[in-house]
N, C-alpha and C positions, 0 to 999 in steps of 0.2 A: 830843759830835758832833765829828768831824774833817772840816773842809771845806778843800779846797785847789784849787778850780777857780773860774774867773770872777774876780770882784772881791773875793772873800773868801778869806782864808787864816787859819785859826784852829783851835785846839783849845778846846772848851768842854764843860763838863758841868753838868748840872742835877740837883739832888737835893731831897728833901723837897717834891716838886711837889704843889701843891694846886690843883685846877681847880674853878671855880664856874661855874654857868650851863649845865651839860650836861643838866640835867633839863628845861630850857625849850627845846624844839625843835619844829620842824614837819617832818613827812614830806611832801616835795613830790612824791615818786614812789616807788612800791613795786610791784615785780614779783616775786612769790614763785612760782617755777615748780617744783612738786614732781615733774613728769615729767622735766625736764632737770637737776634738782638745782642750780638757780641762784637767787640772790637779787640783785636790783638795787634799790638804794635811793638816794634823794637826800634828805639831811636839811639843814635850815637852822637854825643857832643864831644868834639875834640878838646875844647877848653871851656871851663867855667871858672870865673873869678868871683869871689864873694868878699864884700866888705860889710862889717857890722860892728855893733857894740856888744860886748859880752860881759857876763859876770860868771864866775866859776868858783866852786869850793868843793874840795873832795880829795880823792886819791886816784892816781893812775899807776898800776903795777906797784902798789904799796908806797908810791912816792906822793907826798902831799902836793896839791896844786891849789892856789888861791889867787884871785885877781879880778880886776875889772878894767875895761878899756877897749880900744880898737882891736878888731880881729881882721886879718887879711888871709884869704885862703885861695889856693889855686888847685883845681882838680882837672886832670887830663884823662882822655879816653874814657869818658863816662858813658855807660850803656844803660838805658832804662827799658825794662820790659814791662809793658802794660797789658792788663786784661780788664776790659770794662764790659759790664752787663747793664743794659738799659731796658726801659719800656717806653711805649708811646702813650702820652696822655693828651687829653683834649682840654683846651683852655680857650674860651671865647671863640668856639667853632674853628679852632686851629689845632693841628697836631704838633706836639712838642716832645723832645727827648727828655726823659727823666732817668738820671743815673741811679741804679740800684746797688751796684757793687763795683769796687775798683780794687784790683790786686796789683801791687807794684813790687818789682825786684830791680836791683841795680848792681852794677859792677863799676869800680873805679880803677883805672890803670895806675894812677899815681896821685898823691895829695901832698901839698906843702901848706902848712898852717903856721901863722905867726900871731901869737897873742901878746899884745903890748901891755905893759904895766903889771905883769905877774909879780907876786910876792912884794907888793907895795913898792914897785919900781926898782927892786934890786936887779940890776942889769945882768950880773953874773948868773944868778939863779934863773932869771927869765930866759936868758939865752940857752942855758943848759936844759931847761924844761922844754923849750921849743925844739931844740935839737933832738932830744929824746922822743918827743911826740912825732917828729918828722921821720926819724929813723925807724920807728915802730908803728907808724900810722896804720898799716894794714892789720896788725894784730889788735890794736886798740879799737879800730873802726868796726871790727867784727862784734864787739860788745855793744856797739851803738846801732848795729844794723836793724834790729826790730823797731827801735824808736825812729830812726831816719826813714825807714820804709813807711811807717805810719804817718810821719810828717809829710812825706811826698804824696802819699795817698790822699791826705786831707787837703793839701795844696791843690792837687789836680781835681779833686771832687769840687772844691769851692770854685775854682776857675771854670770848670765845666758847667756847674749849676748856674753861674752868672751868664755864661754864653747861651745856655739852653733856655733861659727865661726870657732873653732878649730876642733870639732868633728861632723861628718856628722850623719844623721839619722841612717844610717847602722852601723856606729861605735858604737852608743849608743844603738841601738835596732837591733842587727843582726837577720837575718831571721833564 
């Protein structure tokens, strides 16, 4: 992610991302409109835990941040609001969903992030920066909101495209 607006200027990347807690969710709202080809859903995830490897270089609120290593993050009370538009396409005499557009918005109740090996392993600086990030996560995260919403949109689109190429309309919604 490259962020250069607001209080955050940085380049960061995350790989080997593992997410836990995605199976435990509640659908707060579901409007599946087959006539207008629209899906609106609001989902609530009580807890999501993320493990990954990160690299980061930049500034947060004018404070330098640099490092690479393991990242652990806990997110609680995550609410995702989805709006999906699709069309029905024909492939090999079967009808399939094709996603045309996805809009994603989210809210996070709380976040705790721990970046290991910041500042070339300087424990005092690392702990201070992690504490600062966690005390100010809501302000900092607002600067990342457009990037994270786009990343969520791409993730959901990719997963949906895979699902809808394997399963036909009739497989998913039998008459």
